[in-house]
C-alpha positions as CSV (number, residue, x, y, z in Angstrom):
1,X,0.0,0.0,0.0
2,X,1.2,3.6,-0.7
3,X,0.6,7.0,0.7
4,X,-2.1,7.6,-1.9
5,X,-4.3,5.1,0.0
6,X,-4.5,7.8,2.7
7,X,-6.1,10.2,0.2
8,X,-8.5,7.4,-0.9
9,X,-9.5,6.9,2.7
10,X,-10.7,10.5,3.0
11,X,-7.5,12.1,4.3
12,X,-7.1,15.4,2.6
13,X,-4.4,17.0,0.6
14,X,-2.8,18.0,3.9
15,X,-0.4,15.0,3.6
16,X,0.9,16.4,0.3
17,X,1.2,20.0,1.3
18,X,4.5,21.8,1.5
19,X,5.5,22.7,5.0
20,X,5.3,26.4,5.7
21,X,8.0,28.2,7.6
22,X,8.2,27.5,11.3
23,X,6.1,29.8,13.4
24,X,8.2,31.8,15.8
25,X,6.9,32.6,19.3
26,X,7.1,36.3,18.4
27,X,4.7,35.8,15.5
28,X,2.2,33.9,17.6
29,X,0.0,36.1,19.7
30,X,-2.4,34.7,22.3
31,X,-5.9,34.0,21.1
32,X,-8.7,36.1,22.6
33,X,-11.6,34.0,23.6
34,X,-14.9,34.6,25.4
35,X,-15.2,33.7,29.0
36,X,-16.2,30.1,29.8
37,X,-18.2,31.2,32.9
38,X,-21.9,31.3,32.3
39,X,-23.8,34.6,32.8
40,X,-25.2,34.9,36.3
41,X,-23.1,32.0,37.7
42,X,-24.0,28.3,37.6
43,X,-21.9,25.4,36.4
44,X,-19.0,26.7,34.2
45,X,-18.5,25.2,30.8
46,X,-15.5,23.1,29.8
47,X,-13.0,23.7,27.0
48,X,-12.5,21.7,23.8
49,X,-9.7,21.9,21.4
50,X,-10.4,20.8,17.8
51,X,-8.0,19.5,15.3
52,X,-8.6,20.4,11.6
53,X,-7.0,20.3,8.2
54,X,-5.9,23.8,7.1
55,X,-4.6,23.0,3.6
56,X,-7.6,21.3,2.2
57,X,-10.3,23.3,0.3
58,X,-12.8,24.6,2.7
59,X,-10.6,23.5,5.6
60,X,-10.1,25.1,9.0
61,X,-7.8,28.0,9.8
62,X,-6.0,26.4,12.8
63,X,-6.9,24.8,16.1
64,X,-10.5,25.3,16.9
65,X,-11.4,26.4,20.5
66,X,-14.8,25.8,22.0
67,X,-16.6,25.2,25.2
68,X,-19.3,22.7,26.0
69,X,-22.1,22.7,28.6
70,X,-23.2,19.9,30.9
71,X,-25.7,18.8,28.3
72,X,-22.9,18.6,25.7
73,X,-23.9,21.6,23.6
74,X,-20.7,23.1,22.0
75,X,-20.1,26.8,21.4
76,X,-17.2,28.3,19.4
77,X,-14.9,30.7,21.4
78,X,-11.9,31.2,19.1
79,X,-9.3,29.8,16.7
80,X,-5.5,29.5,17.1
81,X,-4.1,30.3,13.7
82,X,-0.6,29.8,12.6
83,X,-0.6,26.0,13.2
84,X,-0.7,24.1,9.9
85,X,-2.8,21.0,9.5
86,X,-3.1,20.2,13.3
87,X,-4.9,16.9,12.7
88,X,-4.1,15.4,16.1
89,X,-3.8,17.0,19.5
90,X,-2.7,16.0,23.0
91,X,-2.7,18.0,26.2
92,X,-0.7,17.7,29.4
93,X,-1.3,20.3,32.1
94,X,-0.9,23.8,30.7
95,X,0.5,22.7,27.4
96,X,-1.1,21.5,24.1
97,X,0.8,19.7,21.3
98,X,-0.2,19.3,17.7
99,X,1.1,17.4,14.7
100,X,1.5,19.2,11.4
101,X,0.3,16.6,9.0
102,X,2.2,17.6,5.9
103,X,4.7,16.0,3.5
104,X,7.6,17.6,5.5
105,X,6.1,16.9,8.9
106,X,6.4,18.8,12.1
107,X,5.1,19.1,15.7
108,X,4.0,22.3,17.4
109,X,4.1,23.2,21.1
110,X,1.4,25.5,22.5
111,X,1.0,27.1,25.9
112,X,-2.4,27.1,27.6
113,X,-2.2,30.4,29.4
114,X,-5.8,30.0,30.6
115,X,-8.6,27.6,29.5
116,X,-9.2,28.5,25.8
117,X,-6.3,31.0,25.7
118,X,-3.5,29.5,23.6
119,X,-0.1,30.8,22.6
120,X,2.4,29.1,20.2
121,X,5.7,28.3,21.8
122,X,7.6,26.7,18.9
123,X,7.5,24.2,16.1
124,X,10.1,21.5,15.3
125,X,10.4,19.5,12.1
126,X,10.2,15.7,12.8
127,X,12.1,14.5,9.7
128,X,9.2,12.4,8.6
129,X,6.1,12.6,6.3
130,X,2.5,13.1,7.3
131,X,2.6,12.8,11.1
132,X,-0.9,11.8,12.2
133,X,-0.6,10.9,15.9
134,X,1.4,11.8,19.0
135,X,1.8,11.0,22.6
136,X,3.7,12.3,25.6
137,X,6.0,9.8,27.3
138,X,7.8,11.3,30.3
139,X,9.7,14.3,29.1
140,X,9.4,13.4,25.5
141,X,6.9,14.0,22.7
142,X,6.6,11.1,20.3
143,X,4.9,11.4,16.8
144,X,3.9,8.7,14.3
145,X,4.6,9.5,10.7
146,X,2.1,7.8,8.4
147,X,3.7,8.8,5.1
148,X,7.3,7.7,5.9
149,X,6.4,4.9,8.4
150,X,8.5,6.0,11.3
151,X,8.5,7.4,14.8
152,X,10.1,10.7,15.9
153,X,11.2,11.7,19.4
154,X,11.5,15.3,20.7
155,X,12.4,16.4,24.2
156,X,10.0,18.6,26.1
157,X,11.8,21.5,27.7
158,X,10.9,22.9,31.1
159,X,8.8,25.7,29.6
160,X,6.8,23.2,27.5
161,X,8.5,24.0,24.2
162,X,10.1,21.3,22.1
163,X,13.8,20.7,21.7
164,X,15.6,19.2,18.7
165,X,14.7,15.7,17.6
166,X,16.7,13.0,19.4
167,X,15.6,9.9,17.4
168,X,13.8,8.7,14.3
169,X,13.0,5.0,14.0
170,X,11.7,3.6,10.8
171,X,9.5,0.5,10.7
172,X,10.8,-2.3,8.4
173,X,8.6,-3.4,5.6
174,X,7.6,-2.7,2.0
175,X,5.1,0.1,2.9
176,X,5.2,1.0,6.5
177,X,2.6,3.5,7.7
178,X,2.9,4.3,11.4
179,X,-0.6,5.4,12.5
180,X,-0.5,5.6,16.3
181,X,2.0,5.8,19.1
182,X,1.1,5.5,22.8
183,X,2.7,4.8,26.2
184,X,1.8,1.7,28.0
185,X,3.6,1.7,31.4
186,X,7.4,1.5,30.7
187,X,6.8,0.7,27.1
188,X,5.9,2.6,24.0
189,X,3.6,0.9,21.4
190,X,3.3,1.9,17.8
191,X,0.5,0.7,15.5
192,X,1.5,0.4,11.8
193,X,-1.2,0.0,9.2
194,X,1.2,-0.8,6.4
195,X,3.0,-3.7,8.1
196,X,0.0,-5.1,9.9
197,X,2.0,-4.9,13.1
198,X,2.2,-3.4,16.5
199,X,5.7,-2.6,17.7
200,X,6.8,-2.5,21.3
201,X,9.7,-0.1,22.3
202,X,11.4,1.1,25.4
203,X,12.4,4.8,25.6
204,X,15.6,5.9,27.3
205,X,17.6,9.1,27.0
206,X,15.5,10.1,24.0
207,X,16.1,6.9,22.1
208,X,13.7,4.1,21.1
209,X,14.8,0.5,21.3
210,X,12.6,-2.2,19.7
211,X,11.6,-5.0,22.1
212,X,8.9,-6.9,20.3
213,X,6.7,-7.0,17.2
214,X,3.2,-8.4,17.0
215,X,1.8,-9.2,13.6
216,X,-1.9,-9.3,12.8
217,X,-3.7,-10.8,9.9
218,X,-2.3,-9.8,6.5
219,X,-4.3,-6.9,5.1
220,X,-6.1,-6.1,8.3
221,X,-4.5,-2.6,8.5
222,X,-4.3,-1.9,12.2
223,X,-4.9,1.8,12.8
224,X,-5.4,2.5,16.5
225,X,-5.7,0.5,19.8
226,X,-7.2,1.2,23.2
227,X,-6.6,-0.6,26.5
228,X,-9.1,-2.1,28.9
229,X,-8.7,-0.3,32.3
230,X,-7.2,-3.5,33.8
231,X,-4.3,-3.2,31.3
232,X,-4.6,-6.9,30.5
233,X,-6.4,-6.5,27.1
234,X,-6.1,-4.1,24.2
235,X,-8.6,-3.6,21.4
236,X,-7.1,-3.0,17.9
237,X,-9.2,-1.2,15.2
238,X,-8.4,-2.6,11.8
239,X,-9.0,0.0,9.1
240,X,-8.8,-2.2,6.0
241,X,-11.0,-5.2,6.8
242,X,-13.4,-3.4,9.2
243,X,-12.7,-5.6,12.2
244,X,-11.6,-5.2,15.8
245,X,-9.0,-7.6,17.4
246,X,-8.8,-8.4,21.1
247,X,-5.2,-8.9,22.2
248,X,-4.0,-10.1,25.6
249,X,-1.3,-7.8,27.0
250,X,1.5,-8.8,29.3
251,X,4.8,-7.0,29.9
252,X,5.0,-5.3,26.5
253,X,3.7,-8.3,24.5
254,X,0.4,-8.4,22.7
255,X,-1.1,-11.7,21.8
256,X,-4.2,-11.6,19.4
257,X,-7.0,-13.8,20.7
258,X,-10.2,-13.1,18.7
259,X,-11.5,-10.8,16.1
260,X,-15.0,-9.5,15.3
261,X,-16.6,-7.3,12.6
262,X,-17.3,-3.6,13.4
263,X,-20.4,-3.5,11.2
264,X,-23.5,-5.6,10.5
265,X,-23.6,-8.0,7.6
266,X,-24.5,-6.4,4.2
267,X,-23.0,-3.0,5.2
268,X,-21.3,-0.7,2.7
269,X,-17.5,-0.4,2.4
270,X,-16.2,0.7,5.7
271,X,-13.0,1.9,7.4
272,X,-12.8,2.0,11.2
273,X,-11.2,5.2,12.6
274,X,-10.9,5.7,16.4
275,X,-11.4,3.2,19.2
276,X,-11.9,4.1,22.9
277,X,-13.1,2.3,26.0
278,X,-15.5,3.4,28.7
279,X,-14.0,4.4,32.0
280,X,-15.3,1.3,33.7
281,X,-14.2,-1.0,30.8
282,X,-17.7,-2.4,30.2
283,X,-18.0,-0.9,26.7
284,X,-15.8,-0.3,23.7
285,X,-16.6,2.4,21.0
286,X,-15.3,2.5,17.5
287,X,-16.0,5.0,14.7
288,X,-17.1,3.5,11.3
289,X,-16.2,5.6,8.3
290,X,-18.4,4.6,5.4
291,X,-21.1,2.9,7.5
292,X,-21.1,6.3,9.3
293,X,-21.9,4.9,12.7
294,X,-20.4,4.3,16.1
295,X,-20.0,0.6,16.9
296,X,-20.9,-0.1,20.5
297,X,-19.3,-3.3,21.9
298,X,-20.0,-4.9,25.3
299,X,-16.9,-6.5,26.9
300,X,-16.8,-9.7,28.9
301,X,-16.4,-9.3,32.7
302,X,-12.6,-9.4,32.4
303,X,-12.5,-7.6,29.0
304,X,-11.3,-10.7,27.1
305,X,-14.1,-10.7,24.5
306,X,-16.3,-8.2,22.7
307,X,-19.8,-8.5,21.4
308,X,-21.4,-6.0,19.0
309,X,-24.4,-4.4,20.7
310,X,-25.4,-1.6,18.3
311,X,-24.2,0.7,15.5
312,X,-26.1,4.1,15.9
313,X,-25.6,6.8,13.4
314,X,-22.6,9.1,13.9
315,X,-24.8,12.1,13.0
316,X,-22.6,13.0,10.0
317,X,-20.2,11.7,7.4
318,X,-16.8,10.1,7.9
319,X,-16.4,9.9,11.7
320,X,-12.6,10.0,12.0
321,X,-12.3,10.5,15.8
322,X,-14.2,10.3,19.0
323,X,-13.5,11.1,22.6
324,X,-15.3,10.9,26.0
325,X,-15.4,13.8,28.4
326,X,-13.9,13.2,31.8
327,X,-17.2,12.2,33.3
328,X,-17.7,9.5,30.7
329,X,-21.3,10.7,30.2
330,X,-20.7,12.6,27.0
331,X,-19.1,11.5,23.7
332,X,-17.8,13.9,21.0
333,X,-17.5,12.6,17.4
334,X,-15.6,14.4,14.6
335,X,-17.3,14.0,11.3
336,X,-14.7,15.0,8.8
337,X,-16.6,15.2,5.5
338,X,-19.9,16.7,6.9
339,X,-18.0,19.4,8.8
340,X,-19.6,18.8,12.2
341,X,-18.9,17.5,15.7
342,X,-21.8,15.6,17.2
343,X,-22.4,15.2,20.9
344,X,-23.9,12.0,22.4
345,X,-25.2,11.2,25.8
346,X,-23.8,7.9,27.1
347,X,-26.0,5.6,29.0
348,X,-24.0,4.2,31.9
349,X,-26.0,1.0,32.3
350,X,-26.3,0.0,28.6
351,X,-23.5,1.9,26.9
352,X,-26.1,3.3,24.5
353,X,-25.6,6.6,22.7
354,X,-28.2,9.3,22.1
355,X,-27.3,12.3,20.0
356,X,-28.0,15.6,21.8
357,X,-26.4,18.3,19.5
358,X,-24.3,19.1,16.5
359,X,-21.7,21.8,16.1
360,X,-20.4,23.1,12.7
361,X,-16.6,23.4,12.1
362,X,-14.5,22.9,8.9
363,X,-12.9,19.5,8.6
364,X,-12.9,18.4,12.2
365,X,-10.6,15.4,12.7
366,X,-9.8,15.4,16.4
367,X,-11.4,16.5,19.7
368,X,-9.2,17.0,22.7
369,X,-11.3,17.3,25.9
């Protein structure tokens, strides 16, 4: 498979765009936003940061900033411009980090001076192509490069800005496409759609060392994984054959145990996107792009098996990403092609989803709560 497959799967021209000049701190002024406190007191709203594509026709102009109420209704409060193609975001404390998903990829560090008030610290190239995911591991920011099939490592300075890259590790194979990187205890896991593999690394002094490689079914196309709260099982969303694989996890090693479909029989062509677990581990949620639904799975008591419960509509077209709010009672779904983020109320007992609102924004591809 080649990078053009990413365009076929609905990923915009952002992966082929030329990287703009790095944004300097002097050029990045703080964004003015409306207060999140409701008039006359009451429960304050919470802040959302929204990843978009800026280089696609009709795309966004940077990182969207919004608030949401207790009922899930979203209101726009501003945009941080000057960040190119911020298709995936992650926060830690008073800092936000974004990929720049372009041919010459990069990562951007942003200060959160107050909820909804953002200021660019700096941008660093990551020597890879089309970074689409990142994670924080200790004092390092790791990014996964889909186009070049490698992982980049940048140190995080004491002020939250990013230092020069300390490592770049390429996955071996004909067409590697690193799609996710995440920390699992003392290990770093990387999911690669092109090699049908999940790689286990250790990270020390800014360097990654490969410890293990788990290979899934040929052509499955693993995209993302999420852990059961126990840490004993992981659920892998397979983009190319529309399945989800349960893996037993122990000391950095994943062992596939069973695989189920993410859509009912007779469904249209479909490509799973994001996968997440409920805080109590009783349910797993997965976005179906094509079927345009959210697959709701019930887990076994220990999390070792999944059963498909329902596939409610995502409320839009091409649901690339989803996230739960800290309470676990609300879910936000980024519908890339219909330019909206839908909010769902989550039923604690059944795991069921009920859409409560829809918010318009150009090419939403990530929600950071």
